[in-house]
N, CA and C of each residue as an Amber inpcrd file, in Angstrom:
protein
   459
 130.7130000 101.1060000  72.9720000 131.6440000 101.5680000  74.0380000
 130.9270000 102.9290000  74.5820000 130.1290000 103.5510000  73.8790000
 129.3920000 104.6640000  74.5180000 128.3760000 104.3050000  75.4570000
 127.7740000 103.1480000  75.3290000 126.8160000 102.6110000  76.3230000
 127.6550000 102.2620000  77.7180000 128.8930000 101.7790000  77.5510000
 129.8020000 101.5180000  78.6360000 130.0190000 102.6640000  79.4170000
 130.4740000 103.5950000  78.6110000 130.8630000 104.9040000  79.1620000
 129.6870000 105.6980000  79.8970000 128.4330000 105.5840000  79.3170000
 127.3730000 106.3200000  79.8870000 126.6050000 105.5650000  81.1710000
 126.9640000 104.3050000  81.1270000 126.6020000 103.4840000  82.3020000
 127.3260000 103.5530000  83.3720000 128.7690000 103.7980000  83.1100000
 129.7390000 103.9950000  84.0400000 129.5140000 105.3100000  84.7510000
 129.2520000 106.2850000  83.8840000 128.8360000 107.5200000  84.5400000
 127.5680000 107.4230000  85.3810000 126.7680000 106.6990000  84.9250000
 125.5220000 106.5120000  85.7820000 125.5590000 105.8210000  87.1380000
 126.5530000 105.1140000  87.1000000 126.8050000 104.2790000  88.3070000
 127.7490000 105.1390000  89.3880000 128.7860000 105.6830000  88.7480000
 129.7860000 106.5170000  89.5910000 129.4910000 107.9390000  89.8480000
 128.7220000 108.6120000  89.0280000 128.5390000 110.0450000  88.8800000
 127.0360000 110.2030000  88.5670000 125.9340000 109.7220000  89.4300000
 124.5780000 109.8550000  88.9970000 124.2310000 111.3750000  88.8120000
 124.7650000 112.1720000  89.4190000 124.2980000 113.6880000  89.3240000
 124.6580000 114.2090000  87.9320000 125.5570000 113.5190000  87.2770000
 125.9790000 114.1120000  85.8790000 125.1970000 113.5640000  84.7250000
 124.4540000 112.4880000  84.9160000 123.5720000 111.6620000  84.0140000
 122.0800000 112.0150000  84.0690000 121.5190000 112.4630000  83.0170000
 120.1580000 112.6300000  83.0470000 119.2410000 111.4010000  82.4710000
 119.7500000 110.9160000  81.3660000 119.2720000 109.4990000  80.6240000
 120.4400000 108.8140000  79.9320000 120.1300000 107.5060000  79.8920000
 121.1670000 106.6690000  79.2350000 120.5310000 105.9550000  78.0980000
 121.0790000 106.1480000  76.7580000 120.6430000 105.3960000  75.6490000
 121.8330000 104.2850000  75.4570000 121.3690000 103.0040000  75.7700000
 122.2450000 101.9290000  75.9680000 122.1150000 101.1310000  74.7250000
 122.9730000 101.2670000  73.6240000 122.8420000 100.6750000  72.3720000
 124.0440000  99.6930000  72.2860000 123.6050000  98.4330000  72.0680000
 124.4720000  97.3520000  71.9440000 125.7140000  97.2600000  73.1150000
 124.9450000  97.3170000  74.2710000 125.6680000  97.3490000  75.6620000
 125.8960000  95.9920000  76.2460000 126.9990000  95.9030000  76.9190000
 127.2120000  94.6650000  77.9090000 127.6380000  95.1230000  79.0850000
 127.0980000  94.4680000  80.2430000 127.4850000  94.7670000  81.5520000
 128.4080000  93.9100000  82.2360000 128.8250000  92.8490000  81.5090000
 129.7410000  91.8660000  81.9730000 130.4720000  91.4020000  80.7580000
 131.5440000  90.9090000  80.7550000 132.4010000  90.4720000  79.6930000
 131.8430000  89.2780000  78.8710000 131.1290000  88.3950000  79.8100000
 130.5720000  87.2160000  79.0390000 129.3390000  87.5120000  78.2090000
 128.8210000  88.8540000  78.1840000 127.7130000  89.2820000  77.4260000
 128.1700000  89.5550000  75.8200000 129.4660000  89.4380000  75.5550000
 130.0540000  89.5120000  74.2570000 130.0660000  88.0980000  73.6460000
 129.5590000  87.8140000  72.4560000 129.7700000  86.5580000  71.6630000
 131.0670000  86.1660000  71.4850000 131.3050000  84.9350000  71.7610000
 132.7610000  84.2220000  71.6360000 133.2230000  84.4070000  70.2360000
 134.4400000  84.7910000  70.0410000 134.9950000  84.8130000  68.5430000
 134.3350000  86.0970000  67.7920000 134.0370000  87.0910000  68.4570000
 133.5020000  88.2710000  67.6200000 134.2750000  88.7830000  66.7120000
 135.6240000  88.6010000  67.1010000 136.6500000  89.1650000  66.0950000
 136.7750000  88.5490000  64.8310000 136.3160000  87.3400000  64.8480000
 136.3570000  86.5100000  63.6030000 135.0030000  86.6350000  62.7970000
 134.0860000  87.3220000  63.2510000 132.7780000  87.6390000  62.4730000
 133.3290000  88.3440000  61.4590000 132.9050000  88.1930000  60.2070000
 133.2060000  88.8450000  59.0920000 132.8660000  90.4240000  58.8230000
 131.6740000  90.5310000  59.3470000 131.0930000  91.9280000  59.4420000
 131.9500000  92.8590000  60.3340000 132.2780000  92.1510000  61.7800000
 133.2060000  92.7740000  62.6790000 134.3660000  93.0870000  62.0060000
 134.9970000  92.0510000  61.6030000 136.4440000  92.3200000  61.0490000
 136.3830000  93.4580000  59.8830000 135.4970000  93.2860000  59.1140000
 135.2690000  94.3990000  58.1530000 135.3430000  95.8460000  58.7230000
 134.5590000  95.8850000  59.7740000 134.3740000  97.2580000  60.5670000
 135.7710000  97.7200000  61.0750000 136.4880000  96.5600000  61.6500000
 137.8110000  96.9220000  62.4760000 138.8340000  97.4370000  61.3620000
 138.6870000  96.8400000  60.0810000 139.3650000  97.1740000  59.0050000
 139.2140000  98.6780000  58.5070000 138.1120000  98.8590000  58.3220000
 137.6450000 100.1400000  57.9140000 137.9060000 101.3690000  58.9130000
 137.6610000 100.9670000  60.1770000 138.1890000 101.8200000  61.2620000
 139.5640000 102.1260000  61.1570000 140.3130000 101.1530000  60.8240000
 141.7690000 101.1770000  60.7150000 142.1850000 102.3370000  59.7830000
 141.5240000 102.3530000  58.5840000 141.7130000 103.3620000  57.5040000
 141.2890000 104.6790000  58.0540000 140.3430000 104.6970000  58.6340000
 139.7540000 105.8990000  59.0110000 140.5740000 106.5900000  60.1650000
 141.0030000 105.6360000  61.0370000 141.9400000 106.1790000  62.1920000
 143.2080000 106.6190000  61.4640000 143.8820000 105.9060000  60.4770000
 145.0550000 106.4860000  59.8740000 144.7360000 107.7900000  59.2820000
 143.6120000 108.0790000  58.5460000 143.3830000 109.2310000  57.7920000
 143.1500000 110.5560000  58.6660000 142.5850000 110.1180000  59.9670000
 142.0700000 111.3820000  60.7960000 142.8440000 111.4310000  62.0660000
 143.6960000 110.6210000  62.3860000 144.2880000 110.4490000  63.7880000
 145.5300000 111.2970000  63.9740000 145.8170000 111.9350000  64.9120000
 147.1530000 112.5150000  65.2430000 148.2500000 111.5340000  65.3270000
 147.8310000 110.3390000  65.3970000 149.0010000 109.2450000  65.5790000
 148.5550000 108.3370000  64.4820000 148.6920000 108.6350000  63.2370000
 148.0490000 107.7330000  62.1840000 148.6820000 106.2280000  62.2620000
 149.8990000 106.2150000  62.7540000 150.4690000 104.7220000  62.7660000
 150.2400000 103.9220000  63.9440000 149.4100000 104.4390000  64.7280000
 149.0450000 104.0310000  66.1280000 147.7740000 103.0730000  66.4130000
 147.2770000 102.7240000  65.2620000 146.1440000 102.0460000  65.3190000
 146.1390000 100.5470000  65.9880000 147.2070000 100.0160000  65.3740000
 147.3030000  98.5470000  65.9210000 147.5410000  98.5160000  67.5750000
 148.3380000  99.4690000  67.9250000 148.6050000  99.8260000  69.4440000
 147.1190000  99.9370000  70.0680000 146.3130000 100.9560000  69.4830000
 145.1010000 101.2680000  70.1070000 144.0460000  99.9220000  69.9350000
 144.1540000  99.2530000  68.9570000 143.1950000  97.9970000  69.0290000
 143.8220000  96.9920000  70.0800000 145.1750000  96.7940000  70.3260000
 145.6810000  95.9260000  71.1550000 145.3080000  96.4180000  72.6950000
 145.4100000  97.6110000  72.9720000 144.8470000  98.3380000  74.2270000
 143.5100000  98.1550000  74.4410000 142.6470000  98.3730000  73.4850000
 141.1110000  98.4060000  73.6890000 140.7200000  96.9880000  73.8740000
 141.4000000  96.1190000  73.1380000 141.0190000  94.6490000  73.1830000
 141.3830000  94.0590000  74.4760000 142.3720000  94.5030000  75.2510000
 142.5580000  94.1940000  76.5870000 141.7150000  94.6360000  77.5300000
 141.3310000  95.8890000  77.2030000 140.3420000  96.4530000  78.2870000
 139.1550000  95.8160000  78.1370000 138.6600000  95.6720000  76.8960000
 137.3720000  95.0210000  76.6220000 137.2190000  93.4180000  77.1540000
 138.4510000  92.9120000  77.0830000 138.4650000  91.4660000  77.6650000
 138.3050000  91.3520000  79.2640000 138.4720000  92.5750000  79.8160000
 138.6240000  92.5720000  81.3480000 137.2520000  93.4820000  81.8730000
 136.6300000  94.2750000  81.1060000 135.6970000  95.2290000  81.5740000
 134.3920000  95.1460000  80.4280000 133.2980000  95.6300000  80.8810000
 132.9780000  95.8570000  82.2760000 132.4440000  94.4970000  82.9910000
 132.5170000  94.6170000  84.2790000 132.0390000  93.5800000  85.1190000
 131.2400000  93.9530000  86.1340000 130.0960000  94.6330000  85.8940000
 129.2610000  95.2250000  86.8930000 128.3450000  94.1750000  87.7310000
 128.0410000  94.3250000  88.8760000 127.3190000  93.4950000  89.7220000
 125.8710000  93.8490000  89.4380000 125.0050000  92.8570000  89.8150000
 123.5690000  93.2800000  89.7670000 123.3050000  94.3630000  90.6420000
 123.9370000  94.5160000  91.9040000 123.5660000  95.5780000  92.6710000
 124.0200000  96.9410000  92.1650000 125.2500000  97.0160000  91.4160000
 125.4700000  98.2790000  90.8590000 124.4600000  98.5490000  89.6140000
 123.9550000  97.6760000  89.0140000 122.9360000  97.9810000  88.0320000
 121.7240000  98.4930000  88.3860000 121.3560000  97.8760000  89.6420000
 119.8590000  98.0570000  90.3140000 120.2830000  99.4490000  90.8520000
 121.3590000  99.8020000  91.2650000 121.4880000 101.2260000  91.8610000
 121.3720000 102.4070000  90.8400000 121.3860000 102.0720000  89.3830000
 121.2490000 102.9910000  88.4920000 119.6720000 103.5840000  88.4740000
 119.3980000 104.8390000  88.8720000 118.0510000 105.3160000  88.8900000
 117.8410000 106.3260000  87.8830000 118.7020000 106.4500000  86.9760000
 118.7660000 107.1660000  85.6730000 117.8240000 106.3340000  84.7970000
 116.9440000 107.1740000  84.1030000 116.2720000 106.2590000  82.9050000
 117.2700000 105.6790000  81.9930000 117.0530000 104.4350000  81.6500000
 117.9660000 103.7480000  80.6920000 117.0680000 103.1320000  79.6010000
 117.4760000 103.3700000  78.3270000 116.6790000 102.6120000  77.0900000
 117.7140000 101.6570000  76.6140000 117.4460000 100.3960000  76.6670000
 118.2400000  99.4770000  76.1100000 117.9810000  99.1520000  74.8810000
 118.8410000  99.2500000  73.9480000 118.4760000  98.9640000  72.5000000
 119.6870000  98.1540000  71.9150000 119.1930000  97.1990000  70.9900000
 119.9840000  96.7430000  70.0270000 119.4590000  96.2100000  68.7930000
 120.4220000  95.7560000  67.5290000 119.7750000  95.3710000  66.5120000
 119.2210000  93.9710000  66.7020000 118.6050000  93.2140000  65.7170000
 118.2060000  91.9140000  65.7070000 119.4640000  91.0200000  65.2350000
 120.3850000  91.4340000  64.7910000 121.5360000  90.6840000  64.2640000
 122.8490000  91.3990000  64.6320000 122.8670000  91.5790000  66.0800000
 124.0430000  92.1470000  66.5240000 125.2480000  91.3170000  66.4810000
 126.5350000  91.8730000  65.9050000 127.5310000  91.0280000  65.6380000
 128.3650000  90.6970000  66.9060000 128.2330000  91.4530000  68.0390000
 129.0600000  91.3010000  69.0780000 128.4630000  90.9010000  70.3380000
 126.9630000  91.4110000  70.6780000 126.4370000  91.3740000  71.8340000
 125.4040000  90.0700000  71.9180000 125.4010000  89.2720000  72.9100000
 124.3900000  88.1820000  72.7860000 123.0370000  88.6880000  73.0830000
 122.2360000  88.2800000  72.2670000 120.6460000  88.7560000  72.4750000
 120.1610000  88.4690000  74.0020000 120.4550000  87.4530000  74.5590000
 119.9950000  87.1600000  75.7580000 120.5630000  88.1760000  76.8900000
 121.7270000  88.4590000  76.4690000 122.4970000  89.5730000  77.4780000
 121.6820000  90.8790000  77.4580000 121.3280000  91.3970000  76.2770000
 120.5800000  92.5260000  75.9780000 119.2650000  92.3460000  76.5870000
 118.5880000  91.3170000  76.6600000 117.3160000  90.9290000  77.2640000
 117.2820000  91.0440000  78.7450000 118.4630000  90.4620000  79.3890000
 118.9170000  90.4700000  80.7110000 118.8770000  91.9560000  81.2130000
 119.6030000  92.6290000  80.4950000 119.9750000  94.1600000  81.0040000
 118.6150000  94.9070000  81.1060000 117.7580000  94.7160000  79.8830000
 116.5940000  95.3910000  80.0800000 115.5830000  94.8980000  80.9100000
 115.5260000  93.7190000  81.3820000 114.5890000  92.9020000  82.2540000
 115.0500000  93.1820000  83.8120000 116.2420000  93.7920000  83.9490000
 116.8450000  93.9860000  85.1700000 115.9200000  95.0070000  86.0450000
 115.3970000  95.8480000  85.2780000 114.5900000  97.0600000  85.9130000
 113.3570000  97.2730000  85.1320000 112.0770000  97.0700000  85.5690000
 110.9810000  97.3460000  84.6580000 110.9250000  98.6830000  84.0720000
 111.5810000  99.7070000  84.7480000 111.5300000 101.0540000  84.2230000
 112.4970000 101.1030000  83.0170000 113.1990000 100.0520000  82.6310000
 114.0460000 100.1880000  81.4300000 113.2700000  99.3890000  80.4100000
 112.9460000 100.0280000  79.1510000 112.2430000  99.2260000  78.2770000
 113.0830000  98.6850000  77.2150000 113.1400000  97.5910000  76.9610000
 113.9940000  97.1860000  75.8550000 112.8580000  97.5130000  74.4850000
 113.7290000  97.9120000  73.5150000 113.1240000  98.3950000  72.1430000
 113.2790000  96.9570000  71.3090000 111.9300000  96.4170000  70.9260000
 111.9970000  95.1560000  70.2740000 112.7810000  95.3850000  68.8870000
 113.9200000  94.6160000  68.8960000 114.8180000  94.7790000  67.6510000
 114.0760000  94.2250000  66.4560000 113.0310000  93.3210000  66.5980000
 112.3210000  92.9280000  65.4700000 111.4900000  93.9910000  64.7410000
 111.2270000  95.0160000  65.4690000 110.5060000  96.1480000  64.7570000
 111.2290000  97.3900000  64.6360000 112.5340000  97.1710000  64.5680000
 113.3370000  98.2860000  64.3890000 114.5880000  97.9590000  63.4930000
 114.9640000  98.7870000  62.6180000 115.9260000  98.7360000  61.6900000
 117.4060000  98.4870000  62.3250000 117.9220000  97.4350000  62.2850000
 119.2650000  97.3070000  63.0670000 120.4010000  98.0310000  62.5520000
 121.2570000  98.4860000  63.4660000 122.4230000  99.1050000  63.1620000
 123.4410000  98.0220000  62.6590000 124.1050000  98.2240000  61.8320000
 125.1930000  97.2910000  61.2210000 126.5060000  98.0290000  61.2810000
 127.4590000  97.5040000  61.8830000 128.8440000  98.0520000  61.9150000
 129.3830000  98.5010000  60.5740000 128.9060000  97.6850000  59.7480000
 129.6610000  97.9330000  58.3940000 128.8600000  99.1190000  57.5410000
 127.6580000  99.5720000  58.1320000 126.8900000 100.5190000  57.2960000
 127.4840000 101.7210000  57.1680000 127.9280000 102.2490000  58.2780000
 128.4670000 103.6940000  58.1860000 127.3390000 104.6570000  58.6580000
 127.7190000 105.9100000  59.1270000 126.8270000 106.7960000  59.9450000
 125.5670000 107.1900000  58.9690000 125.8210000 107.3600000  57.8080000
 124.6920000 107.8140000  57.1170000 123.3560000 106.8560000  57.1120000
 123.7080000 105.5280000  57.2050000 122.7680000 104.4470000  57.1880000
 122.0960000 104.1660000  58.6200000 122.6480000 104.8920000  59.5100000
 122.1600000 104.5240000  60.7890000 120.8780000 105.6030000  61.2790000
 119.5610000 105.0550000  61.3430000 118.5670000 105.7090000  61.7370000
 117.7910000 104.9200000  62.7500000 117.5380000 105.3820000  63.9210000
 116.9010000 104.8110000  64.8870000 115.5030000 104.8700000  64.8700000
 114.5940000 103.8290000  64.8130000 113.1100000 104.0520000  64.7390000
 112.5000000 103.7130000  66.0150000 112.6230000 104.4690000  67.1200000
 112.0630000 104.5840000  68.2080000 111.2290000 105.8020000  68.2800000
 110.0370000 105.6030000  68.8320000 109.1150000 106.8640000  68.8780000
 109.7300000 108.1870000  69.3490000 110.6960000 108.1590000  70.2210000
 111.3040000 109.3050000  70.7100000 112.1340000 109.9660000  69.7900000
 112.5860000 109.1300000  68.8140000 113.6490000 109.6370000  67.8920000
 113.1250000 109.6840000  66.5660000 111.9030000 109.1560000  66.1210000
 111.4350000 108.9560000  64.8460000 111.7070000 110.2410000  64.0400000
 112.0510000 109.8780000  62.8600000 112.2430000 111.1990000  61.8030000
 113.6240000 111.8410000  62.1060000 114.3750000 111.5280000  63.0590000
 115.5010000 112.2950000  63.3320000 116.7300000 111.3280000  62.9570000
 117.7260000 111.7800000  62.3020000 118.8810000 111.0930000  61.9150000
 119.7890000 111.3730000  63.2570000 120.5790000 110.2250000  63.5680000
 121.4500000 110.3930000  64.7840000 122.8680000 110.0840000  64.0020000
 123.7620000 111.0390000  64.2220000 125.1210000 110.9710000  63.6500000
 126.1210000 111.1140000  64.5860000 127.2880000 110.6660000  64.4720000
 128.2850000 110.9420000  65.2820000 128.7210000 112.1600000  65.4750000
 129.1290000 112.6790000  66.5700000 129.5400000 114.1310000  66.6270000
 130.9330000 114.2770000  65.9010000
């Protein structure tokens, strides 16, 4: 969802975005794999997120409502046109793991190929992010980030 948010800002508020790191992004709803919610890894992530939500949220019993609302949103968004994507003049790095549970690989390749300035990072040469891994296991192996741990804020 961070790639969705950053790309939305790059489309609607160009002056507020310097670069976009689009990890596991989709630009249309058809870029998401059918039945992703039934994928065991994805389902385990949603379950773990529910426990974390309950432990840290100001509305600990509201996770099911949150999931219902976000699922509805993700069923309808994003739906950006090719013209909208081509209008992004901010540098965009399109990245995904080689075993993404949710995003179709051909969609990631389509996004990266849309503009020669955008470079896809070859997932076969990079350690994939796994939804079940947790933040300590996430390390991106891109030359610009090599040696740095990337952790959620």
